[in-house]
Backbone bond lengths (Angstrom), bond angles and torsions (degrees), N, CA, C in turn:
res aa  C-N    CA-C-N  psi(-1)  N-CA   C-N-CA  omega(-1)  CA-C   N-CA-C  phi
1 M - - - 1.455 - - 1.520 108.52 -
2 T 1.278 117.73 125.09 1.449 122.64 -177.20 1.514 110.65 -76.27
3 A 1.329 117.21 132.53 1.454 120.28 179.83 1.520 110.13 -74.77
4 R 1.343 114.98 143.24 1.450 120.61 178.17 1.508 108.45 -133.23
5 S 1.319 118.50 145.48 1.449 121.99 -173.41 1.509 113.71 -100.33
6 F 1.359 118.17 -9.04 1.451 118.24 -177.07 1.523 111.43 -78.29
7 V 1.317 114.80 155.97 1.451 121.98 -177.32 1.514 109.12 -128.81
8 I 1.306 116.62 140.20 1.459 120.56 177.96 1.518 109.20 -107.07
9 S 1.290 116.90 140.60 1.456 122.61 172.46 1.509 107.12 -130.86
10 R 1.334 117.26 118.11 1.452 121.17 -173.84 1.518 109.56 -127.82
11 S 1.295 117.51 128.23 1.464 120.89 177.11 1.513 109.44 -81.17
12 A 1.319 115.64 140.46 1.464 119.76 177.32 1.515 109.31 -71.55
13 V 1.321 115.42 138.09 1.453 121.46 176.15 1.521 107.71 -85.82
14 Q 1.308 117.46 134.44 1.448 121.29 -177.81 1.518 111.02 -99.00
15 F 1.303 116.40 137.64 1.454 122.98 177.19 1.522 107.87 -122.69
16 R 1.322 116.86 134.93 1.458 120.21 177.91 1.525 109.77 -116.70
17 A 1.310 114.89 137.23 1.459 120.51 176.03 1.516 109.04 -84.40
18 P 1.330 117.93 158.24 1.455 120.12 175.11 1.516 110.67 -59.99
19 A 1.338 116.67 150.44 1.463 120.52 178.64 1.518 109.93 -69.23
20 P 1.342 117.31 147.23 1.462 119.51 174.75 1.520 110.37 -57.37
21 R 1.311 115.93 147.37 1.455 120.85 -177.18 1.527 110.70 -55.37
22 G 1.338 115.07 130.82 1.453 120.61 177.78 1.504 114.53 87.57
23 T 1.366 117.67 3.94 1.453 120.80 177.98 1.500 109.23 -130.65
24 S 1.330 115.70 168.67 1.463 120.87 175.90 1.511 111.40 -110.70
25 R 1.336 117.23 3.88 1.454 121.43 -176.93 1.519 109.99 -89.92
26 P 1.353 118.66 131.24 1.458 119.31 175.92 1.514 110.47 -65.19
27 C 1.342 116.33 141.70 1.458 119.14 -174.43 1.513 113.07 -84.88
28 L 1.318 118.45 -14.26 1.457 119.31 -179.52 1.513 109.60 -165.88
29 E 1.306 115.94 146.76 1.454 121.49 171.77 1.509 107.62 -132.43
30 V 1.327 117.04 131.11 1.456 121.98 -173.61 1.517 109.86 -129.87
31 S 1.327 117.05 136.31 1.458 120.94 174.32 1.516 109.66 -92.32
32 Q 1.312 116.28 149.10 1.462 122.39 176.32 1.526 107.15 -108.51
33 P 1.369 118.10 88.77 1.442 120.27 -166.33 1.521 116.33 -92.92
34 M 1.320 120.35 -8.39 1.459 119.29 -179.26 1.514 109.05 -148.05
35 C 1.332 115.28 162.01 1.461 119.18 179.11 1.522 110.27 -69.04
36 G 1.314 115.70 152.69 1.456 120.63 -171.27 1.502 114.68 -109.07
37 R 1.296 118.83 60.27 1.471 121.66 174.36 1.526 108.78 -142.65
38 Y 1.335 115.92 144.22 1.456 118.79 172.77 1.516 109.24 -153.41
39 T 1.319 115.96 -179.83 1.460 121.76 -177.14 1.522 109.43 -137.98
40 Y 1.320 115.85 146.27 1.463 119.24 168.59 1.519 108.73 -136.38
41 R 1.329 115.28 132.42 1.467 122.36 176.73 1.524 105.61 -129.64
42 L 1.313 116.12 82.12 1.448 121.94 -167.62 1.515 111.35 -118.68
43 S 1.307 116.90 134.38 1.461 119.72 172.50 1.525 108.46 -88.02
44 W 1.332 116.24 149.40 1.456 120.94 178.83 1.529 110.83 -59.02
45 R 1.307 116.14 -40.48 1.463 119.95 -179.74 1.532 111.25 -60.21
46 D 1.334 116.23 -43.76 1.462 120.34 -177.73 1.523 112.00 -66.75
47 I 1.347 117.11 -46.57 1.462 117.52 -176.15 1.531 111.16 -74.99
48 H 1.331 117.26 -29.55 1.460 119.90 176.36 1.522 109.94 -61.94
49 R 1.309 116.39 -42.61 1.463 120.89 179.61 1.534 111.06 -72.74
50 L 1.331 117.80 -45.10 1.460 121.88 -176.06 1.520 111.91 -61.53
51 Y 1.338 116.77 -41.23 1.463 120.28 -174.49 1.533 113.43 -103.62
52 S 1.332 117.21 4.00 1.475 120.58 -179.37 1.524 110.63 51.27
53 L 1.322 116.41 51.02 1.458 121.08 -175.76 1.520 111.18 -66.41
54 T 1.340 115.07 149.31 1.461 120.38 -178.36 1.523 112.53 -84.25
55 A 1.336 117.76 -27.22 1.466 120.75 -178.52 1.522 110.48 -80.51
56 D 1.338 115.60 142.37 1.460 120.23 178.66 1.527 112.41 -96.33
57 A 1.332 116.62 -29.41 1.458 120.66 -176.06 1.523 111.30 -83.29
58 Q 1.314 116.40 133.64 1.455 121.17 179.12 1.523 110.68 -73.39
59 P 1.339 118.13 131.12 1.464 119.86 176.33 1.525 110.56 -63.55
60 S 1.306 117.12 140.47 1.467 120.48 -177.81 1.521 112.05 -70.86
61 N 1.332 117.97 -20.72 1.463 120.73 -176.61 1.520 113.17 -99.69
62 L 1.329 118.08 14.13 1.464 120.54 177.61 1.523 108.85 -85.68
63 Q 1.320 115.75 88.13 1.457 122.86 -179.30 1.520 109.56 -117.91
64 P 1.347 118.65 153.70 1.468 119.89 176.58 1.524 111.15 -57.45
65 R 1.310 116.05 139.13 1.459 122.60 176.44 1.520 108.09 -124.22
66 Y 1.320 116.10 131.08 1.459 121.08 -177.10 1.517 113.33 -109.40
67 N 1.329 117.16 -4.30 1.458 119.91 -176.37 1.531 109.61 -156.27
68 V 1.320 116.46 65.93 1.462 120.83 178.96 1.526 108.72 -71.88
69 A 1.324 116.37 132.62 1.463 122.17 -176.91 1.527 109.87 -125.91
70 P 1.327 116.95 160.16 1.462 120.90 179.40 1.526 112.77 -55.19
71 T 1.307 115.62 147.85 1.469 129.60 -179.07 1.526 112.55 77.33
72 Q 1.323 118.89 -6.30 1.456 120.24 178.04 1.533 110.13 -78.66
73 I 1.330 115.53 158.63 1.467 122.01 -177.84 1.524 108.95 -93.45
74 V 1.325 116.42 122.79 1.463 122.27 -174.20 1.531 109.98 -136.78
75 P 1.336 117.56 163.26 1.463 119.83 -179.96 1.523 112.80 -78.95
76 I 1.324 115.60 141.14 1.461 122.92 169.98 1.521 107.93 -133.03
77 V 1.330 116.35 160.32 1.458 122.19 177.76 1.525 107.74 -114.71
78 R 1.344 116.71 127.21 1.452 121.72 -179.05 1.529 111.23 -106.91
79 A 1.326 116.82 178.98 1.464 121.56 -172.12 1.517 113.10 -60.15
80 N 1.334 117.42 -30.30 1.470 119.69 179.48 1.529 112.60 -81.61
81 R 1.335 115.33 7.02 1.475 123.19 177.36 1.517 112.62 63.63
82 D 1.321 116.88 33.90 1.456 119.87 170.15 1.522 108.97 -96.93
83 L 1.317 115.80 156.34 1.460 121.45 174.85 1.526 106.40 -97.73
84 A 1.316 116.07 102.18 1.456 120.99 -177.00 1.522 109.79 -98.40
85 W 1.330 115.62 154.71 1.457 121.02 177.25 1.521 108.34 -103.28
86 S 1.317 115.70 125.68 1.446 121.30 -166.68 1.527 111.56 -136.47
87 R 1.319 115.56 145.05 1.470 122.01 175.25 1.519 109.21 -77.09
88 W 1.350 116.63 125.65 1.468 119.60 178.39 1.528 108.81 -79.29
89 G 1.328 114.69 113.86 1.450 123.23 -174.38 1.515 107.29 122.62
90 M 1.343 116.53 99.24 1.457 119.58 -172.87 1.526 111.37 -63.88
91 I 1.321 115.30 134.10 1.459 121.15 178.28 1.529 108.39 -87.22
92 P 1.316 118.92 116.77 1.472 120.13 178.52 1.526 110.68 -58.10
93 P 1.309 118.49 134.90 1.471 120.63 -174.98 1.521 113.24 -66.10
94 W 1.327 117.53 -18.14 1.462 119.60 -176.70 1.521 113.82 -86.98
95 V 1.335 118.67 -7.14 1.463 118.48 -179.54 1.517 110.08 -81.86
96 G 1.315 116.35 144.15 1.453 120.51 179.26 1.507 113.06 -85.94
97 S 1.351 116.59 -16.51 1.461 121.93 -178.28 1.521 108.57 -152.54
98 I 1.336 116.04 147.96 1.464 119.65 176.86 1.519 110.27 -59.01
99 A 1.307 117.36 -31.28 1.464 121.13 179.13 1.526 112.02 -64.90
100 D 1.330 117.17 -16.31 1.466 121.19 -178.79 1.518 113.31 -86.13
101 I 1.325 118.12 -4.61 1.466 120.68 -177.80 1.524 109.28 -67.40
102 R 1.325 116.83 126.34 1.459 122.00 -177.96 1.526 112.10 -123.24
103 I 1.317 116.53 15.42 1.452 120.26 -179.20 1.526 109.49 -131.46
104 A 1.324 116.56 158.40 1.467 121.58 176.65 1.517 108.52 -90.64
105 T 1.320 117.58 122.04 1.461 121.28 -174.30 1.523 112.96 -127.27
106 I 1.328 117.56 22.83 1.462 118.79 178.12 1.522 111.25 -77.46
107 N 1.336 117.51 -23.71 1.457 122.53 179.45 1.521 109.90 -127.56
108 A 1.325 115.90 146.68 1.461 122.48 173.33 1.522 107.95 -123.57
109 R 1.307 116.43 126.53 1.461 119.97 -179.93 1.523 109.85 -70.62
110 A 1.331 116.37 127.47 1.465 120.86 -179.07 1.522 111.51 -57.87
111 E 1.316 116.96 -33.74 1.456 121.01 -176.01 1.528 112.82 -69.88
112 G 1.329 117.91 -19.45 1.450 120.06 -172.58 1.512 115.90 -114.07
113 L 1.325 119.00 11.28 1.460 120.60 -174.42 1.521 112.41 -62.55
114 E 1.323 117.42 -40.90 1.462 120.99 -177.85 1.520 112.33 -64.97
115 Q 1.340 116.92 -30.84 1.453 121.16 -174.84 1.527 113.19 -95.69
116 S 1.319 117.42 -7.12 1.458 120.75 -172.71 1.520 112.31 -81.79
117 R 1.299 117.06 128.69 1.463 121.44 175.39 1.526 110.76 -62.93
118 L 1.321 116.26 -36.63 1.466 120.62 -176.95 1.523 112.40 -80.38
119 Y 1.333 118.02 -41.00 1.456 120.99 -168.51 1.532 114.97 -99.63
120 R 1.323 118.31 -15.02 1.456 119.04 -174.32 1.531 111.90 -62.08
121 G 1.325 118.01 -43.71 1.458 120.19 179.22 1.516 113.01 -61.11
122 P 1.347 119.05 -52.95 1.464 120.12 176.87 1.527 113.27 -61.19
123 W 1.319 117.63 -32.58 1.469 120.68 177.78 1.533 110.15 -58.77
124 Y 1.313 116.21 -36.11 1.464 120.07 179.50 1.522 112.66 -87.00
125 Q 1.319 118.20 -31.27 1.459 119.55 -166.01 1.525 115.92 -127.94
126 A 1.324 119.38 -10.01 1.469 119.37 -172.81 1.524 111.17 -146.94
127 R 1.322 114.84 64.67 1.460 119.08 176.23 1.528 109.02 -88.45
128 C 1.324 116.83 152.40 1.464 121.43 179.76 1.514 109.83 -144.92
129 L 1.311 115.58 171.37 1.465 123.40 174.30 1.521 107.93 -114.94
130 V 1.323 115.79 139.39 1.455 121.52 179.50 1.534 107.46 -113.46
131 P 1.328 118.56 104.36 1.467 120.47 -178.94 1.528 111.45 -64.54
132 A 1.328 116.18 139.27 1.460 121.31 -179.32 1.516 109.80 -154.04
133 S 1.327 114.41 163.18 1.464 120.79 172.62 1.518 111.62 -109.21
134 G 1.329 116.30 -14.81 1.458 121.83 179.62 1.515 109.60 166.93
135 W 1.321 116.20 172.88 1.460 120.42 178.24 1.522 109.62 -136.72
136 Y 1.332 114.26 160.84 1.455 120.73 -177.40 1.527 110.69 -104.00
137 E 1.323 115.40 142.19 1.461 121.62 169.94 1.529 108.15 -134.99
138 W 1.329 114.75 148.58 1.458 120.75 179.22 1.522 109.98 -105.92
139 H 1.325 115.57 135.36 1.454 122.23 179.16 1.527 108.59 -115.48
140 T 1.318 116.89 125.36 1.458 121.19 -179.60 1.521 110.21 -84.26
141 V 1.318 115.18 124.44 1.462 122.26 175.98 1.522 107.22 -127.74
142 G 1.340 116.45 109.55 1.459 119.04 -174.92 1.520 109.76 65.40
143 R 1.326 115.81 -122.10 1.462 120.60 179.16 1.517 113.29 -100.74
144 S 1.302 116.50 1.71 1.460 119.54 -177.36 1.526 111.19 -112.12
145 K 1.340 114.33 156.43 1.454 121.12 176.13 1.513 108.83 -115.57
146 Q 1.320 115.79 127.53 1.457 121.22 -177.79 1.524 109.50 -108.31
147 P 1.335 117.91 123.01 1.467 119.60 179.13 1.530 111.70 -83.72
148 Y 1.320 114.73 141.43 1.457 121.70 176.74 1.522 109.02 -125.57
149 L 1.310 115.39 141.19 1.457 121.96 171.59 1.523 107.28 -95.90
150 I 1.318 116.22 123.39 1.459 121.54 178.64 1.521 107.75 -105.80
151 Q 1.322 115.88 124.64 1.461 120.22 -175.32 1.520 110.02 -154.54
152 R 1.329 115.95 167.79 1.454 121.12 173.31 1.528 109.76 -70.59
153 P 1.310 118.36 152.22 1.460 119.06 169.46 1.521 109.84 -56.13
154 G 1.324 116.74 129.51 1.453 120.43 -176.02 1.502 113.75 84.36
155 A 1.338 117.27 0.99 1.471 123.29 177.87 1.522 112.45 55.35
156 E 1.323 117.41 39.47 1.463 119.76 177.55 1.523 110.26 -67.39
157 T 1.323 115.61 156.03 1.460 120.72 -177.26 1.519 111.01 -65.30
158 I 1.335 115.92 136.64 1.451 121.98 173.90 1.526 108.18 -120.95
159 S 1.324 116.08 164.86 1.463 121.11 -178.64 1.517 109.37 -126.30
160 F 1.339 116.52 115.08 1.451 120.49 173.15 1.526 108.96 -74.21
161 A 1.326 116.26 142.78 1.457 120.83 171.22 1.523 108.72 -73.42
162 G 1.318 116.65 126.84 1.451 120.45 -177.99 1.519 112.59 -130.66
163 L 1.328 115.10 163.76 1.460 123.21 172.33 1.521 106.94 -127.83
164 W 1.331 117.66 138.66 1.460 119.26 -177.35 1.533 110.78 -125.17
165 S 1.311 114.05 163.60 1.453 120.85 -178.41 1.525 108.85 -151.09
166 L 1.333 116.04 153.86 1.457 121.63 175.25 1.523 108.16 -110.18
167 W 1.329 116.14 117.47 1.473 121.89 179.98 1.519 109.10 -101.48
168 R 1.321 115.93 137.45 1.462 122.03 176.88 1.511 109.32 -119.16
169 S 1.309 116.24 127.50 1.454 121.34 178.11 1.532 109.11 -77.23
170 P 1.320 117.06 163.82 1.476 119.68 176.31 1.526 112.43 -56.62
171 E 1.325 117.99 -25.18 1.467 122.00 -179.63 1.528 112.41 -87.84
172 G 1.348 116.66 -2.00 1.455 119.96 179.00 1.520 115.02 96.94
173 R 1.323 118.72 0.90 1.464 121.75 177.51 1.525 109.88 -68.48
174 E 1.332 117.64 136.87 1.456 122.40 -178.85 1.524 111.12 -114.75
175 I 1.336 116.41 134.88 1.464 122.24 178.62 1.527 108.50 -135.14
176 V 1.324 116.35 126.39 1.459 121.56 171.49 1.523 107.50 -82.30
177 S 1.327 116.55 133.86 1.464 120.83 177.41 1.524 108.99 -140.19
178 H 1.320 115.92 163.93 1.465 118.97 -175.91 1.515 111.40 -152.25
179 T 1.319 114.17 167.39 1.459 122.29 173.61 1.524 108.12 -129.54
180 I 1.325 117.08 159.70 1.467 123.05 176.45 1.523 108.20 -107.36
181 V 1.335 116.24 129.37 1.463 121.35 -178.28 1.530 109.19 -81.03
182 V 1.344 115.80 135.29 1.455 120.87 -178.65 1.525 110.59 -125.74
183 T 1.318 115.08 157.23 1.456 121.66 -178.67 1.523 109.14 -145.25
184 D 1.342 116.84 -177.46 1.461 120.22 176.45 1.529 109.92 -61.80
185 A 1.303 116.58 142.78 1.464 120.82 -177.72 1.521 111.64 -68.90
186 A 1.327 115.59 149.89 1.455 121.31 172.23 1.528 109.06 -65.79
187 P 1.333 118.08 151.79 1.464 120.16 -178.94 1.520 113.85 -51.82
188 A 1.332 117.78 -35.22 1.461 120.58 -177.13 1.520 113.05 -67.29
189 L 1.342 117.83 -14.76 1.468 121.18 -175.38 1.520 113.59 -115.31
190 R 1.314 118.43 -2.25 1.462 120.60 -174.38 1.515 113.71 -69.12
191 H 1.326 117.02 -16.04 1.472 118.68 176.74 1.525 111.06 -73.20
192 I 1.342 116.40 -13.29 1.458 120.30 178.34 1.522 110.91 -104.41
193 H 1.323 117.44 -47.04 1.469 121.13 -176.86 1.520 108.46 -155.20
194 D 1.326 116.34 152.20 1.462 119.83 -178.02 1.527 113.77 -90.03
195 R 1.348 117.89 0.97 1.458 121.74 177.69 1.525 109.48 -132.18
196 M 1.330 115.85 160.22 1.460 121.69 177.89 1.525 108.74 -154.91
197 P 1.340 117.29 160.33 1.464 119.50 173.98 1.523 110.94 -66.34
198 V 1.307 116.64 147.69 1.462 120.69 168.48 1.523 107.43 -71.92
199 I 1.326 116.40 126.57 1.466 122.05 -179.38 1.526 108.54 -102.95
200 V 1.327 116.14 128.05 1.465 120.94 177.48 1.522 108.06 -101.56
201 R 1.302 116.14 114.77 1.460 120.45 -179.29 1.528 110.78 -72.84
202 A 1.334 115.28 157.96 1.467 120.34 -172.92 1.518 112.40 -55.64
203 E 1.315 117.48 -38.62 1.463 119.80 -178.03 1.540 112.47 -70.30
204 D 1.339 116.52 -11.35 1.466 120.58 179.89 1.527 112.74 -107.60
205 H 1.336 118.44 2.45 1.464 120.70 -177.31 1.524 111.94 -56.28
206 A 1.321 117.23 -49.94 1.463 120.74 -175.64 1.523 111.28 -61.83
207 E 1.325 116.97 -41.49 1.463 119.72 -179.38 1.523 110.76 -66.77
208 W 1.331 116.80 -43.30 1.465 119.15 179.64 1.527 111.02 -61.35
209 L 1.299 117.11 -42.93 1.458 120.48 -175.26 1.521 113.17 -75.75
210 S 1.323 117.70 -35.42 1.467 118.95 -164.17 1.523 116.08 -126.49
211 A 1.308 119.52 -4.16 1.462 119.61 -178.45 1.531 110.69 -59.74
212 P 1.341 119.60 133.40 1.461 121.21 -179.51 1.515 113.21 -65.94
213 T 1.326 116.42 -27.92 1.462 121.59 175.44 1.519 108.42 -107.65
214 P 1.332 119.18 133.38 1.470 119.94 -178.58 1.524 111.91 -53.23
215 P 1.339 117.75 128.12 1.470 121.64 -176.73 1.529 111.77 -81.36
216 A 1.334 116.14 75.73 1.462 120.87 -176.13 1.529 112.13 -60.46
217 H 1.329 117.93 -26.72 1.471 119.97 -178.56 1.527 111.99 -68.55
218 L 1.337 117.82 -13.56 1.470 120.35 177.66 1.530 112.24 -87.09
219 L 1.321 117.24 -4.79 1.465 120.96 -179.55 1.523 109.87 -84.48
220 R 1.319 115.30 63.90 1.458 120.71 -175.10 1.514 109.80 -128.34
221 A 1.321 115.45 160.80 1.463 120.57 176.38 1.521 109.46 -77.96
222 D 1.314 116.46 131.23 1.460 121.15 177.51 1.526 108.33 -79.24
223 P 1.340 117.99 120.99 1.473 119.96 -175.31 1.519 115.09 -72.35
224 G 1.315 117.10 -10.85 1.454 119.11 179.46 1.507 112.36 113.12
225 P 1.321 115.42 -163.89 1.471 127.41 14.98 1.526 113.25 -75.00
226 W 1.344 115.24 150.20 1.453 123.17 177.82 1.509 110.40 -129.81
227 D 1.319 115.60 145.07 1.467 122.81 168.02 1.515 107.58 -109.35
228 D 1.336 117.18 137.98 1.462 119.64 170.48 1.521 108.07 -118.48
229 V 1.329 114.87 123.41 1.459 122.34 -171.15 1.525 109.31 -118.40
230 L 1.322 116.93 122.95 1.461 120.65 174.29 1.524 108.57 -65.09
231 V 1.346 116.57 127.62 1.459 120.24 -174.89 1.521 110.94 -126.59
232 D 1.321 114.44 178.01 1.462 122.47 -174.55 1.529 111.06 -64.49
233 A 1.315 117.01 135.36 1.467 122.08 179.25 1.525 112.10 -64.01
234 R 1.348 117.64 -14.37 1.467 119.94 178.38 1.521 112.63 -61.28
235 V 1.344 117.31 -16.51 1.459 119.23 179.72 1.527 111.26 -61.75
236 G 1.321 116.71 -18.41 1.454 120.58 176.77 1.516 113.66 -71.86
237 R 1.330 117.97 -11.99 1.466 122.06 179.38 1.522 108.88 -101.87
238 V 1.312 116.10 117.02 1.462 121.28 -176.04 1.528 111.89 -58.08
239 A 1.331 116.83 -33.86 1.466 120.39 -176.77 1.526 112.40 -67.16
240 D 1.321 117.62 -22.35 1.465 120.93 -179.80 1.527 109.36 -85.67
241 D 1.318 116.38 124.83 1.465 121.25 -176.65 1.521 108.05 -152.88
242 D 1.335 116.11 72.82 1.456 120.97 -176.65 1.520 109.98 -140.49
243 E 1.300 116.07 165.72 1.459 122.07 -173.78 1.527 112.84 -60.72
244 G 1.327 116.67 -26.55 1.459 119.68 -179.82 1.512 113.59 -62.38
245 L 1.334 117.37 -20.31 1.463 120.12 -177.83 1.522 112.37 -66.10
246 I 1.311 118.03 -28.59 1.471 120.20 -176.42 1.527 112.19 -91.96
247 Q 1.326 117.02 5.76 1.450 122.31 178.24 1.523 110.45 -95.67
248 P 1.340 118.11 153.93 1.464 119.88 175.10 1.516 110.91 -59.12
249 P 1.330 118.74 149.60 1.467 120.65 177.88 1.522 110.98 -56.91
250 R 1.332 115.43 151.16 1.465 120.58 -176.66 1.519 112.30 -56.20
251 R 1.321 117.05 -34.36 1.470 119.03 -176.75 1.521 112.41 -66.54
252 L 1.357 116.34 -15.75 1.463 119.46 179.79 1.525 112.04 -99.38
253 L 1.320 117.39 -6.83 1.467 120.52 -177.95 1.526 111.26 -82.60
């Protein structure tokens, strides 16, 4: 990994939800602390073994993804060890329609789970794992933003700490949705971004998913090892989702 001397400082953008009917108080405030893209290149055999999944049949829609973006449907692992398909971006249970969502819910700050109206319940009762191969962060240099893929050496599978929820529409439609928990970045990654996903290591999967008391001690920055790889700027376009995105830009080849 090539050393770099630049430092990024990014202010969190604040989003406010509409006030509950009959009050003037906002019902939730959420920070958007990290970029919202990641990748998973997982074989059924590998994730079945890693997560001790209960299903034997491989899902037909489990294909490599190189540019997962918010609101897309992706696999998560829940306490019963099923591979569920979930909308990335938790749907607040009080909204009557997805179109009514006025807050960013792709990330949940680890520091605020106990106090959050939206996340406190899932923190106690509905934790999940989000399989991934790495995530993208953008680093501002001058007037340009350079995307980096952050991953383990060898791109081994990692598990983001997640929280999930089941939303029911007034018509009875049900949608599973989730958020990814984030915390302060490990020292090895702070030159790119000051936040990172909470990573749940394999030996902690069972505790994260099933502990009767929320495992707050797992809400820590994973020190690595990590590789950060400069990748193609096309990752900024949601429509692009191909293997070329995880390769160095052509000008560096």
